[in-house]
C-alpha positions as CSV (number, residue, x, y, z in Angstrom):
1,M,-192.5,-44.7,18.5
2,I,-195.6,-46.5,17.3
3,R,-195.7,-48.0,13.9
4,T,-198.8,-46.9,12.0
5,T,-200.8,-48.3,9.0
6,Y,-203.2,-46.9,6.5
7,D,-206.1,-48.9,5.0
8,R,-205.9,-48.2,1.3
9,E,-209.6,-49.0,0.9
10,S,-210.1,-45.6,2.6
11,E,-208.7,-43.7,-0.3
12,C,-211.4,-41.9,-2.3
13,M,-210.4,-42.0,-6.0
14,D,-208.1,-39.1,-6.7
15,W,-209.7,-36.7,-4.2
16,S,-207.4,-35.2,-1.6
17,K,-208.1,-36.3,2.0
18,R,-209.3,-32.7,2.8
19,D,-211.7,-32.7,-0.1
20,F,-213.2,-36.0,1.0
21,I,-213.6,-34.8,4.6
22,R,-215.2,-31.5,3.5
23,C,-217.9,-33.4,1.5
24,L,-218.3,-36.0,4.2
25,G,-221.4,-34.4,5.8
26,V,-223.1,-34.1,2.4
27,C,-222.2,-37.8,1.6
28,F,-223.6,-38.9,4.9
29,L,-226.8,-37.0,4.3
30,A,-227.3,-38.4,0.8
31,F,-226.3,-41.9,1.9
32,G,-227.7,-42.4,5.3
33,L,-230.3,-39.8,6.4
34,A,-233.3,-42.0,5.8
35,V,-231.9,-44.7,8.1
36,S,-230.0,-42.8,10.7
37,A,-230.5,-40.2,13.4
38,S,-226.8,-39.4,13.8
39,D,-225.7,-35.8,13.2
40,F,-223.6,-36.4,10.1
41,E,-222.6,-32.8,9.7
42,K,-221.1,-32.9,13.2
43,E,-219.4,-36.2,12.3
44,G,-217.9,-34.5,9.3
45,R,-216.6,-31.5,11.3
46,W,-215.1,-33.9,13.8
47,A,-213.5,-35.9,11.0
48,E,-211.8,-32.9,9.5
49,E,-210.5,-31.7,12.8
50,V,-209.3,-35.1,13.9
51,V,-207.5,-36.0,10.6
52,D,-205.9,-32.6,10.3
53,Q,-204.4,-32.9,13.8
54,L,-203.8,-36.6,14.0
55,F,-200.4,-37.5,15.5
56,D,-200.7,-41.2,16.5
57,G,-202.1,-43.8,14.1
58,E,-203.8,-43.4,10.7
59,P,-207.4,-42.8,9.7
60,V,-209.4,-45.7,8.3
61,W,-212.8,-45.2,6.7
62,L,-215.2,-48.0,7.5
63,L,-218.6,-48.9,6.0
64,T,-221.9,-50.1,7.3
65,D,-224.8,-50.8,5.1
66,S,-225.8,-47.1,5.3
67,V,-222.8,-44.9,6.3
68,R,-219.1,-44.4,5.9
69,F,-217.5,-43.3,9.1
70,L,-214.0,-42.5,10.6
71,S,-211.9,-44.8,12.7
72,L,-208.3,-44.5,13.9
73,H,-206.0,-47.4,13.7
74,V,-202.7,-47.8,15.6
75,V,-200.4,-50.8,15.0
76,P,-198.0,-51.8,17.8
77,E,-194.3,-52.2,17.2
78,S,-194.7,-55.8,18.5
79,G,-197.3,-57.7,20.4
80,H,-199.6,-60.7,20.6
81,G,-202.0,-59.9,17.8
82,G,-204.9,-58.9,19.9
83,G,-207.2,-56.0,18.9
84,L,-209.2,-53.4,20.8
85,L,-212.2,-51.4,19.7
86,I,-212.1,-48.0,21.6
87,L,-215.5,-46.3,22.0
88,H,-215.7,-42.6,23.0
89,G,-218.3,-40.8,25.1
90,R,-221.3,-38.7,24.3
91,G,-221.1,-36.4,21.3
92,V,-217.3,-36.4,20.8
93,H,-214.8,-38.1,18.5
94,P,-212.3,-41.1,18.3
95,D,-209.3,-39.1,19.4
96,W,-210.8,-37.2,22.3
97,P,-208.0,-36.0,24.5
98,Q,-209.6,-37.3,27.7
99,V,-209.6,-41.1,28.2
100,V,-209.9,-42.0,24.6
101,N,-206.5,-40.8,23.2
102,P,-204.5,-41.9,26.2
103,L,-206.0,-45.4,26.0
104,R,-205.8,-45.9,22.3
105,V,-202.1,-44.8,22.2
106,A,-200.9,-46.4,25.5
107,L,-202.6,-49.8,24.8
108,A,-201.0,-49.9,21.4
109,E,-197.6,-49.3,23.1
110,A,-198.5,-52.2,25.3
111,G,-198.9,-54.5,22.3
112,W,-202.5,-54.2,21.2
113,H,-203.9,-53.1,17.8
114,T,-206.3,-50.3,18.7
115,L,-209.1,-49.1,16.5
116,S,-211.0,-46.1,17.8
117,L,-214.4,-45.7,16.2
118,Q,-216.5,-42.6,15.5
119,L,-219.8,-43.4,17.2
120,P,-223.1,-41.8,16.2
121,V,-223.5,-38.4,17.8
122,L,-226.2,-35.7,18.4
123,A,-226.0,-32.0,18.7
124,N,-224.3,-30.4,21.7
125,G,-226.4,-30.1,24.9
126,V,-229.0,-32.8,24.3
127,P,-229.8,-35.1,27.2
128,G,-228.3,-38.5,27.4
129,T,-231.7,-40.2,27.1
130,D,-232.0,-38.7,23.5
131,Y,-229.2,-41.1,22.6
132,K,-231.7,-44.0,22.7
133,A,-232.6,-43.1,19.1
134,L,-228.9,-43.8,18.1
135,L,-228.6,-47.3,19.7
136,P,-229.6,-49.2,16.6
137,E,-226.8,-47.5,14.7
138,V,-224.0,-48.6,17.1
139,R,-223.9,-52.4,16.5
140,P,-223.3,-52.0,12.7
141,R,-220.3,-49.7,13.4
142,I,-218.9,-52.2,16.0
143,E,-219.4,-55.0,13.4
144,A,-217.5,-52.9,10.8
145,G,-214.7,-52.4,13.3
146,L,-214.5,-56.1,14.1
147,R,-214.4,-57.0,10.4
148,F,-211.4,-54.7,10.0
149,L,-209.7,-56.3,13.1
150,E,-210.4,-59.7,11.7
151,R,-208.5,-58.8,8.5
152,T,-205.6,-57.1,10.3
153,T,-205.1,-59.1,13.5
154,S,-205.2,-62.6,14.8
155,G,-207.3,-61.9,17.9
156,P,-208.7,-62.0,20.5
157,W,-210.8,-58.8,20.3
158,F,-212.0,-56.7,23.2
159,V,-214.1,-53.5,23.5
160,V,-212.9,-50.7,25.7
161,A,-215.5,-48.0,26.1
162,H,-216.1,-44.7,28.0
163,S,-219.2,-43.0,29.3
164,M,-222.0,-43.1,26.7
165,G,-219.7,-45.4,24.6
166,S,-220.0,-47.9,27.5
167,T,-223.8,-47.7,27.4
168,M,-223.8,-48.2,23.6
169,A,-221.5,-51.1,23.9
170,V,-223.7,-52.8,26.5
171,H,-226.7,-52.5,24.2
172,A,-224.8,-53.7,21.1
173,L,-223.2,-56.7,22.8
174,T,-226.4,-58.1,24.2
175,Q,-228.1,-58.3,20.8
176,I,-228.4,-61.6,18.9
177,P,-226.3,-63.1,17.4
178,P,-223.4,-62.7,19.7
179,L,-220.4,-60.7,18.4
180,P,-216.9,-62.3,18.5
181,V,-215.7,-60.2,21.5
182,T,-213.7,-61.7,24.3
183,G,-214.4,-59.1,26.9
184,L,-215.7,-55.6,27.6
185,A,-214.0,-52.9,29.6
186,L,-216.6,-50.3,30.7
187,I,-215.3,-46.9,32.0
188,G,-217.6,-44.5,33.7
189,L,-220.8,-46.3,32.7
190,G,-223.6,-43.9,33.3
191,S,-226.7,-43.6,35.4
192,G,-229.1,-46.5,35.6
193,Q,-227.7,-49.9,36.2
194,G,-227.0,-50.4,32.5
195,G,-225.9,-46.8,31.9
196,G,-227.0,-43.5,30.5
197,G,-230.5,-43.8,32.0
198,L,-231.2,-46.1,29.0
199,D,-231.3,-49.3,31.1
200,P,-232.8,-48.2,34.4
201,D,-233.3,-51.6,36.0
202,G,-230.2,-53.3,34.6
203,T,-232.1,-55.8,32.4
204,V,-229.9,-55.2,29.3
205,F,-226.6,-55.1,31.4
206,S,-227.6,-58.5,33.0
207,G,-227.8,-60.0,29.5
208,L,-224.1,-59.7,28.9
209,S,-222.2,-63.0,28.5
210,V,-218.6,-61.9,28.2
211,P,-216.1,-60.9,31.0
212,V,-216.7,-57.3,32.1
213,L,-214.5,-54.7,33.8
214,D,-216.7,-52.0,35.4
215,L,-214.3,-49.1,36.2
216,F,-215.3,-45.7,37.6
217,G,-213.7,-42.9,39.6
218,E,-214.2,-42.1,43.2
219,Q,-215.2,-38.5,42.2
220,D,-217.2,-39.7,39.2
221,L,-220.6,-38.3,38.1
222,E,-223.3,-38.9,40.6
223,G,-225.2,-41.1,38.2
224,V,-222.1,-43.2,37.4
225,I,-221.5,-43.8,41.1
226,R,-225.1,-44.7,41.7
227,G,-225.2,-47.1,38.8
228,A,-222.0,-48.8,39.9
229,G,-223.4,-49.4,43.3
230,A,-226.5,-51.0,41.7
231,R,-224.5,-53.1,39.3
232,A,-222.4,-54.5,42.1
233,K,-225.5,-55.9,43.7
234,L,-226.7,-57.7,40.5
235,D,-226.5,-61.5,40.2
236,H,-223.9,-61.6,37.5
237,R,-224.0,-64.6,35.2
238,F,-220.6,-63.6,33.7
239,D,-217.1,-62.8,34.9
240,Y,-217.5,-59.4,36.6
241,T,-214.8,-57.1,38.0
242,Q,-215.6,-53.7,39.5
243,V,-212.8,-51.2,40.3
244,K,-213.2,-47.7,41.9
245,L,-210.1,-45.5,41.1
246,D,-209.3,-43.4,44.1
247,G,-209.4,-39.6,43.5
248,A,-210.4,-39.9,39.8
249,D,-213.3,-38.0,38.2
250,H,-215.3,-39.0,35.2
251,F,-212.5,-38.0,32.7
252,F,-209.7,-39.4,34.9
253,D,-207.8,-36.1,34.5
254,G,-204.5,-36.4,36.3
255,H,-205.1,-40.2,36.7
256,E,-204.4,-41.3,33.2
257,T,-201.5,-43.5,34.3
258,E,-203.7,-45.4,36.8
259,L,-206.5,-45.7,34.3
260,I,-204.2,-47.3,31.7
261,A,-202.7,-49.6,34.3
262,V,-206.1,-50.9,35.5
263,V,-207.4,-51.5,31.9
264,S,-204.2,-53.0,30.7
265,G,-203.9,-55.3,33.7
266,W,-207.4,-56.5,33.3
267,L,-206.9,-57.1,29.5
268,N,-203.7,-59.0,30.1
269,Q,-205.4,-61.1,32.8
270,K,-208.1,-62.1,30.4
271,L,-205.6,-62.7,27.6
272,A,-203.8,-65.2,29.8
273,Q,-206.9,-67.2,30.6
């Protein structure tokens, strides 16, 4: 059983949790529309669904300068004090049953504090290249997550990201000033050398300065496989490990155990260095 915690700063006066979530879309629109391209109504719908059905961990509401957004925190029974930010893929939520939930729960069982963030999202069916408009909104959310981990853990802190979340993490972690992140585990990083078609020549990816795990499935999306091949040929100026998981697709269905083992093993290796 995983011990959980709840950030009391997330309580909204005397409102019930459901009342707060139902007004979330309106609050987002009033508070952040002028500075954000994210679909806040969709974020609000995801938040209501996630919190109502949450089994592992507790919801924590985090703040940037312009938005309030959902994250999910799981506290290990025991561990080393390290923390992980978990970043989901395109258009989904921080408890997505493929990749995200298995990682955030299993890695907490392995001794890590996990904090899964709601990333900015767009409407269903939009192409990945449209997510370029959301990239400026990602780093503030990662910074808010790191501030929470700084208050609740002793470190070090890593980012573990899937699909579009990996692309967003690459862009956020190459900005100045550097963030206090020890390493970056990228899972199913998309087309283009830096992912998602948003870094076609790998210029952004090459600007990373922390250790990187580049993990993809043998049966992954065509763009992911193509991008992985291109990234393997880059002249890396950072500690770089690429792993292809035999038989796995983009969502690692049926290969969750192997996925967790690879990510956990890499994290433990970096923790020991």
